[in-house]
N, C-alpha and C positions, 0 to 999 in steps of 0.2 A: 504493500500500500504506500502510495507516494507521500502521504502525510507523515507516516512513520519514518520514512526515509529522510524527509526534511528535518524532523525532530532529531534523528540520530546524527545527521551531518551537522546540524546546528550545535548540538552538544559537543561534538568532536572539534569544531573550529572555534567556537566562542564560549563553550563551557556553561551555557545557560539554557533555560527552557523557553522556546519562542511562542509568541502569539501567532496563530495560524489563519491564513486567508486562502480561499479558493476563488479563482476567477476564470470563467469559462470562455471557450472559443464560441464562434457563432456561424450559423448558416444563413443564407437569404433565400426564402422560399420563392419569392417573385418580386419584381420591381428592381430591375437592374439598369444602371446609368440614369436613374430618375432622381437620385439624391441631389446632384449638383444642378438640377433643373427645378429645384424647390418642390419636388413631387413626393410620392409616397414610397415606402419600402416595407417589406414584411419579413423581418429576420426572426430568429429564435436562438436563444443560448443553448449550447449542447453539452453533452456529458463528457467532454474532453476539456481539461482545465490546466491552468498553471497554478501551482501551490506555492505559497510564500510564507516563510517564518520570519518574524521580526522581534527584536529586543533593543531597548535603549542601551547605550554604552558609555554615557556620561562624558563624551568628548565632542569635538566639532567635526569628527571624521565619520564617514560611513563606509563600512566594510561589507562587500557583497560577494557571495559565493554562488556560482552557477553550477547546479547539479548536472545539467545536460552537457555543458562544455568542460566540466571538471576544472574550473578556473576561478581564481580569486582576483578581485579588483577593488579599488577604493576611490573615494573622492572626498574633498573637503567642502563643507557647507559655505566656506568663505571664497570658494573658487569654482563656481558652477558654470563651466564653459563647455559647449559641445566638443566631443572628441571627433577625430576624423571619421571613425566608424566604430561599430561594435555595440553589443547589447547593453553596455553600461549607460549609453545615452538615454535609453528609455527610463531607467531609474533616476538618473540625474535630472532629466527633463521634468518629470512629475514633481520631484523634490523642489526644483527651482520654482515651479508654478505656485506651489503651496507657500513657499517663503515670500515670493513676490506679493501674494495676496494677503500677507500679514499674519499667516499662521505660524505659531512658535514651534518650529521643528528643531530638534537637537540631533546629535550624532546617534546613529543606529547601526545595528548589524542585521544582515538579511541573507537567507539562503532560499533559492527558488529553483523549481524544476517542474516539468509537466509532461502531459501526454497529447498535447495539441500538435498534430503533424505540421512541421515547418514547411512553408512553400506550397501548401495545398489550398490556400485562400480561406483559411478558417480564423484569421485575425488573431494570431498568437501575440502580436505586438500590442494590440488593443487590450487583450486580456492581461498582459503583463503590466501595462500602464495603469489600468483600473485597479489591479491588485496592489500596486505600490500606493496609489492614492488612498484606497480603503484601509490598507495596513497602517499607514502613517496617521490617518484620522483616528483609528482605533487605538494605536499605540500611545499617542499623545492626547487622547480623549478630546479631540477637536470637534467631533460631531458635524462634520462637513456634509451638507446635503448631497445626495447622490447625483443630481443633475450638475451640481458644481464640479464634482469629481470627474464626471464625463467630459465637461468642458476643459478642465485642467489636462486631462489625458489627450484630448485633441490638440491643444496648444503645444503640449510636449512633443507630439508627433510632428507638428509643423516646424517647431523651432529647433528641436534637438536631433530628430531623426531625418529632417529635411523632406518629409512626405506631406504634401498638401491634401490630406485625405478629408473626406466628409465625416459627419458625426455618427453615421449608422453603426460602425463596428463597435465603438466604445459604448454607444447607447444600448445596443442589443446585449453586449456582454454584461453590462452593469444592471440593466433593468429586466433581464430575462425572467420568465416564470415557467416552471415545469408544466408540461402538458399544454402549453400555449404558444402561439406566434404573437409577435408584437407589431402592430401597425404604427409606424412613425410618420408623422407629417414633417418632412424635412424643412419646411418653411417656419411653422409655428412651434415645432417640437412637442406638439400635443401627441399623445399616444394612447392606444387602447389595446387590450388583449383579446385574442380570438382563440377559441378552443381548437386544439390540434388532436382530435380524437381519432386515431388512426386504426383502431380495432385490429383487423387481421392484416393490416399493411404496415410498412415501416419505411423510413427514409434511408437511402443508401447513396453514399458519395462514391463516384468513380474518378480517381485521380489520373489524368492523362500522363502525368509526369513530364509534361513539356511546358516550356515557357518561351514563346516566340518573341524575338527582340523588338518587333515593331510595336509592342504593347504600350510603352510610354508615349511615343510620338503620336500614335493613333488616339490615345486617350486625350491628349491635349488638342488634337485636331477635332475630335468629336465635340469637345467643349466649345471650341471656336465656331463650329458649324451650327451648334444649337443657338449660340449667341447671335449669329448672323440671322438665323430664322426668327428669333425674337424681335430683332431690330426691324426686319422686313415687315413682320406682322403688325408691329407698332405703328408703321406709317399709315395704316388704315384703321387700326384699333388701338388708340393711344392709351387705353386703360391697361394694356398688357405689360407686365414687368418680367415675366419668365414664362417658360413653356407650360408651367402649371396653369397659367391663365388662358392658354390657347385651346380652342376647340378644333375638331376636324373641319368644321365649316369655315372657320377663320383661315385655317391653313389653305384650304381649297381656293379661298377668295384671292390669295396672293401667290398661288402656285406658280404662275407664269413669271413672277418676279424673283423666285428663289433660285439661286445659282446651283449648278452641279447636283450633288446628292443631298443637298440641304433639306429638300422636301422629305426625302426618305427618313433622314435622321429624326427630324421633328415629328413626322407622322408616327414613327415607332414610339417615341417618348409619350406623346399624347395618348396613343392606344394603350401603352403599358400602364399608365396611371389608371385608366378606366378598367383595365383587366384586373388590376390589383384590388380595386374597390369591390368588383363583382366577386373576386376570389374570396374576400372576407365574408361576403354574404353566403357563399357556398360552404365555408367552414362553419358558420353559425348554424346552417341547416344540416350539417354533417354530410354534405354532398361531395364526397371525395372524387367522384368521377368528373364532375364539373371543374373541380380544382385542378385535376390532372390535365384536362383539356386546355386550361389556361396556361399551364406550364409549357405544354407543347407550342401553343401560340406565341408565348414569350420567346421561346428559343427560335422559332421561325423568324420573328421580328429582329432578334439580335443577330441572326446569321445573314438574313437577306437584306434588311433595311438599314440596320445600324452597322453591319459588317464588322463585328468584333469577335466572331467565332473563329474557328480554324478547322482544318481537315480532321484532326483527331477528335475534337468535341462533336462535330457533326456526325462522325462515324459512330460514336458511342450512343448518341441520341437515336440515330437511324436503327441501331441494333434493337431498340425497344419497341419500334413501331410494329403494329399488328401482333403484339404479344399481350393478350388480355390480362395477364398477371401484372403488367406494368401499366399503371393509370396515367402516369405523366413523367416527363424527363425534360431537362433543359440544362444549358450551360449556366454556371453560377460564378458571379464575380466579374471582374473587368474584362476578361476574355483573353483570346490568343494563347490559351493553355489553362491549367488549373483543373477544376473538377466539373463533372456533371452531377446534378442532384436528381434522384430517381424516387418515385413513389411506387413501391413494389410489394406484392403479396409476400408476407413473411415465409410462407411454405415453399415459395418458388425461388427464394434468394440463392440457395446453393447451386441449383441447376442453372439459373441465369448467369451467375458469376463464372461458373465453369465454361459455359458457352461463349460469353462475351470476352473473357480473358484470353481464351484460345484465339478467337477471331482477331482481337486487337494485336496480340503478339505476332500472329501470322502476317498482319497487314503492315504494322509499323516497326516490328522488332523491339517493342518496348513491353516490359512487364507492368500490367495494370495494377494500381493499388486501390483496393476497396476499403471504405470505412462505413460501418454501421453506426448510425447516430440516433440518439433520442434527445428530447429537450431537457433542460435543467433550469434550476434557479440561477439568478445572476450572481455577480461578485458578492461574497459574503464572508463573514467570520466563521471559521469552522469550530 
């Protein structure tokens, strides 16, 4: 058990008993590339987490041991400057945000490790940042509201890790609820829980184990294309501030004025927001079949209109078509690699994995990595 391992390592390195925090990774069920367009997302916290142990040390220094990397590092509270790279930046970044906000942080020791697969798009960095924020809040009895901790984690990612991410990953990891998906309005940060009663079905992630290099540039290009669309729509509909405000009719009204693929990009985002809202209604009614159909439609839009899929992702989704045991499948995350998320009958999982793994290896020469996941509570004291 990881918590026991954290306690053992903490005692070995620092000679004391730590306060323990669990901070989960996340999946996103539907609503991709909608976050930076002020839209909706539907993530859930999962049963793979980072575990952290904390204790005060009575100094101005912070000593950190990473279980996964078997490495010790440290930093001073008086010199919180981003390093060129490395996991220490996530811990320094959150500590810096708390100090800047006026919270009285003192020196601490920390041991952390987890079972969130790195590079699979399950937001291990967000889980780590949330865990540090919650840990320091508990350790120094600061009682920082969860939403504030989420915002500190996002700022840490922007300023110390150099990734201009949206808020979804931190929000889902911190606010997750077992047995539920969380619908987040990325504009207002209002959120609501929807039951994820899967019954005889379960969620299965298939990791392509590829990451195509055009991901970063394509991401920035998509953001620019969406902004071009907003500015064009605004010439006729001045009330529009983001794609969240745009309807399909508005888009059609300016279609002839939209350059290149901009119409397709915007059309996908507008449709995905509507799909997500309908998906939540399906979950409330327990209609998993309708939810699965929405997953397929989401992938089709991401692949054909938004063009952020890749051959490997499309192949894995295609393997599920016409299999009645699979209700839905789509790429998850930014695209150009990473995982597909599949809604699949539990009794069929082993057969399906055997078939799809063989086909994937034969086609691409890569061994597929599957992850069975269930929902969990968000970041919490153990």
